[in-house]
N, C-alpha and C positions, 0 to 999 in steps of 0.2 A: 504493500500500500504506500509506504514511504517513497519507494522508487517511482511509483506511478505519479504521485504528487510532484516529485522533483521534475519529472519529464514535462508535466503540465506547466509548471512554473517556468521552466526553461523555454518551452514553446511560446508562452505568452510574452516573455521578455524578448525573444527573437522577433516575434511579430511586431511588438512595439517599436523595436529598433528599425525594422523595415519601414514602418509607417512614418516614423520621424524622418528617415532618409528621403522617402518619397515626397514628403511635404516640403523639404528644402529645395527640391528640383535639381536638375543638372546644371553645370556651368553655363551651357548655351541658353537654357531657360532663364537663368538669372540675368544674363546679358540682354536677352530679349525683353525682359521685364524692365530693365533700365532704359532701353530704347523707348518703350511705350510710356514710361514715366516722364521721359524727356520731351514727349509731345509728338513722337513719330506715329504715323498711322500704318495700318495693315502690316504689323510686325509679325514675322514668322521666323522660326529657328529650326535648324537641323544640323546633324553632324555625321561624319563618317570617320574612318581611321585616317583619312588623308586631309580632311578639311573641316572647318566649322563654317556654317553658312547662315546668313540672315537676309531677309528681304524687308523693305520698309519704304515709306515715302514721307517727304518733308511736309509739315503743316505749321509747326511753330516757327520755322524759318521760311520767310517768303521766297528767298532765292535758293534753289536746290543745292548749289555748290556750297553755300554757307552751312546748310544742314549736313551735307556729306563731310565737310571739314570737322564738324562736331562729332560725327560718327567715327572719323579717323582717330580723333583723340581718345574716344572711349574705347575703341578696339585696341589701340596701342597700350593704353593703361591697364586693360584687363586681360591681355594676352598672357596665358599661363603655360603654354606649350609651344612646340615648334610646328604645329600644323598650319596650313594656309587658312586664311580667313577670307571668305567671299561675301561681298555685300551686293545684293541685287536691288537697285533703286527702281521703284515703280512710280507710275503716274496714273491715278485712278485705278490702281491695282493691275496695271498692265506693265510688264517689265520693260525698262528703257535702257538700263546700263548695268554692267557687272564690274565691280571694283574688287581687285584681289590684293591682299596684303601678305607679303612673305616675311614672317618674323625673323628669318635667318639673316636677311640682309636689310630689313627695315624698309623695303621698297613697296610702293603702291603702283598698280597699273590698272587702267580703265579700258573697257571695250564695250561696243554696242552688242557684242555677241553674247549668247547664253550658252551655258554648258550644263553638266549634270546637276549642278547645285540648284538650278531653278526647277528641274524635273523633280528633285527631292522636296524643295521648299513648297511648291504649289500644292502639295498634298497635306501640308500641315495646317493646323488651326491658326487663325489670326488673333492677334491682340490689337485692341484699339481700332476696330474696323471703321472704314470711312463711309460705310453705307448710311445714307440719309443725312450725312453731315451737310450743313448749309453755310454758305458764305454770302454776305452782302458786300459786294466789291464796288467801290466808287471809282469810276474812270473819268478823270477830268479830260476834256477834249477842246482843242483850239483849232479852228480852220481859218486859213488866210487866203485871199485872192487879190490880185492887182489888175483890175480891169478899167479903172477910171484914172485918166491922166492927171487929174487935179488932186488925187488922193493917193497916198502911198499904199495903204492896204485897207481892204474891207475885211471884217473878221466876224467869226461866230464862236462864242464861248458857251460851253455846255458842261453841266454835271450829268454824268450818265451812270447812275447806280445800277448794278446788275445782281439779280438773284441767281446764284450758281449752286446746284444741288448735285451731290454725288449719289448715284443710284447703284445698280449692280456693277460688277467689274467692267471698267471701260466706259460706262455710260455716264453722261453729264447733261443736265438740263440747265439752260440759260434763258433768263428773261430780263431784258434791259429796258430801262426808261431813259429817254433823253429829255433833260430839263434845261431849257434855254436860260442863260444868264444875260447875254448881250448878243444882239443880232444886228449886224449892219450889212445889208445887201444880200442876204441869203434866202429871201422870200418869206411869205406869210406862213407857209407850212412849218417852218422852223421856229416860229414864234409860239407854237403850241407844244405843250408836253405830249410826247408820243412815244410808243415803243421803239426800240432799236432792234437788237438781235433777239430772236425768239426761236431757239433751236433745241434739238435733241441730237446728241452726237455719241457715237459708239467708237471707242478706240479699240484697236486690235493688233495682234502680232501673229505672224504665220506660225502654225503649229509644228512646222518642220525645222524650226531654228535656222531659217535661211536668211535672217537679218532683214526681213521685210516688216516695216511698221506702217500702220495706216489709221485712218479715221473716216467714218461715214457719217455725214451730217445732213439732217433734214430741217427745214424751217425757213425763217426770214433772215436774210444775210445783209451785209453792208451794200452800199451803192445802189439802193432801190431794187434789190433782187430777192427772189425766193426760189426754193426748189430743193434739189438733192445734189450733194457733192461728195465725191470720193477723193481723198488725199492719201498718197502712199510715198514711201521712201525706201530705197534699197541701198545698203552700205556694202561696198566691195570689201574683200579681205584686207586690202590696204585702206583703212577707214578714213584716210584723208580724202578719198573720193566717194561720192555717192550720187545717186539719181533721185529726183523727186518729181512728182506729177500731181496735178489737180484736174479732175474731170467733173464737169458740172452740167446738169440738166436744169436750166434756169428759166425764170419768167420775170417780167418787169412788174414792179409794185411800188406803192408808196403809202404812207400813213397820213391821214387827215385827222389829227388828234388821235383818237382811239378807233377810228374807222379805217379799215384796211381795204385798199383798192388794189386790184391785181389784174393783169392780162393773162388769160388762160393759155395763150400760145406759149409754148416752151421752145427753147433753143439750146444747142449744145456748145459749150465752151471748154477749152482745154489749155494746158501748158505743160511743158516737159523741160527739166533743167538738169544740167550736169554741174556738180559742185566740187570745188577743191578747197581744202583747209590748210593754211600755212601755220603750223603750231607755234613756231618761234615768235610770231607777231599776233597770234590769235586773230587771223584775218581770213575771211571767207570770200572766195571768188565764185560767181555763178554766171552761167550763160544759159538763157532760157528762150526756147521757141514757144510762141504763144498765139492763141486767137483771143483777142481782147473782147470786152463786152459788146461793143458796137459792131463786131464782126471783122475788124481789121486784123490781118495777119502780120506778125512782126517778131523781132528778137529783142531781148533785154539783157544787158550786162550789168552786174552789180559787184561792188567791192565793199565788204562790210567788216569793220574792225570792232571786235568784241572786247569790252573792258569789264571790270568786276560788276558794275551795276549800270552799265550803259552799252548801247550798240549804236555805231554811227556808220552810215553807208553812203556811197556815191553810186549813181546809176546813169546809164545811157540807154535809150531805146529808139528803135526805128521800125516803123511799119509801112506796108505798101500804101501809098497815097497820102502819107502824112510826113511832115518834116521831122528831122532828128530832134529828139527831146532829151535833155539832161537835167539832173537835179541831185538833191541829197535828201536823206531821211535820218531820223534818230529816234531812239527809245531810251528813256531814263527811268530806272526803278525809283519808286516813291517810298518814303518811310511810312509806317513803321516796318522795320525789317524783321522783327521778332514779335510775335503776338500769340499768346497762349489761348487755346480754346477751352471754354468752360462747359464741360459736359456736352449736352446736345443743343445748347443755345447757339443760335446763328452767330458767326463771327463777322463783325463789321470791320472792314479794312479798306485801305486804298489799294489801287491796282498795283501789280508788280512792275508796271511800266507805263509811262506816259510818252507820247511821241508826236511827231509831225513830219510831213513830207512836203518838199518844195520842188516844183519843176520850173526850169528857167524860162521856157517858152510860154508859161501860163496856159498850158494846154488843158482844155476842159471837155473835149469831145472824144478825141482818140486816147488810146493807152489806158482806158479805165479797167480796173480789176475789182475783185471782191474778196472779202474775208468771210469765213463761215462762223467764227466765234469772236466775242469781244476780246478774248485773251490772246488771239493770234497776232504775232508781230515778229520782227527780226530778232528781238531779244529773247522772247520765250521759246522760239524755235531752236535756240542754241543752248537751252538749259542743260541738256544731257549729252552734249558733244564730249566724247571721251578725252580729246586733247585739251579742251578748255577746262574740264574737271581736273585733269592731271596737273595742268599749269597752276591751278589755284590751290592744289593740295601740297605743292612743294614748299 
């Protein structure tokens, strides 16, 4: 009897020890919990004999590279063995970038490509899911034109708050209002509060890890258009080079206050670009063949320099039947650059970028393009460029 009691006591003590150990979690679980506590969304963790892996996306940090710099510090501080550490950065739970840390030499390397780490991570449960998270983003907008010889510029100043909601993986809903502050010469329609972008977009990545990323968007776009648009990009093995395209089935439309007017006739517009990135100067060169909104065919050349919180570009464009046009454009990130989310309450913030474009010929008919989301611009499209990320992590 005494022996039986002893066995029972030992068994209970062993079970209690196992329970306590399970409650502490593994080291990767502990690191994942730290990421979630620091404000990162969609945090996952996994490990093998060769590496530890985590996936996450920035939310507390407005600019992804600043969030990934914080991740770097946390990983280097918490590294306890010589296994590789892989960080998969996601956007709306779609993988954008893989960062690999080698603790043996202290080196980081980023790539757009995925490997077995994402295949393992995608099956894990998420901490701090972004599903249903709401942002109210204020986009200040300034438009200028120079059509009157006796006046230097006419201008339109607007505040354009947008409701942006994260839905299932890759899905984003956007509803924007355009609120006029000052209107000189832009017509009576711009004097009224009216919607801007009104879209539903689905981001995706090819399931075969061929380095193809894309976005399918339906709704009301910029430049008085509505319809359906597909955007895709393919990165070559040498990731300094990539192709991108935009294919749109569009119609003309406009808002009269909150009354939506549209032409049911649809037309097809497209563009295709080859891009090269010069890492030493964080400069992007693009040559784009395009059919612009009014139907003119042409080419557009761009050179864009990317800084920490701004992107500045020069462009030249030529279409059949229209004179050569040149100009510049810029996007500047607006503070606050760090802002914590409080539970499920909507986060009110300024846009990650404010910008303006200028064309020297003051061309207003030819060379018109469209954007499918309020957040689309030359700065945001460079968020997950691996060379840009590496340059900012050094």
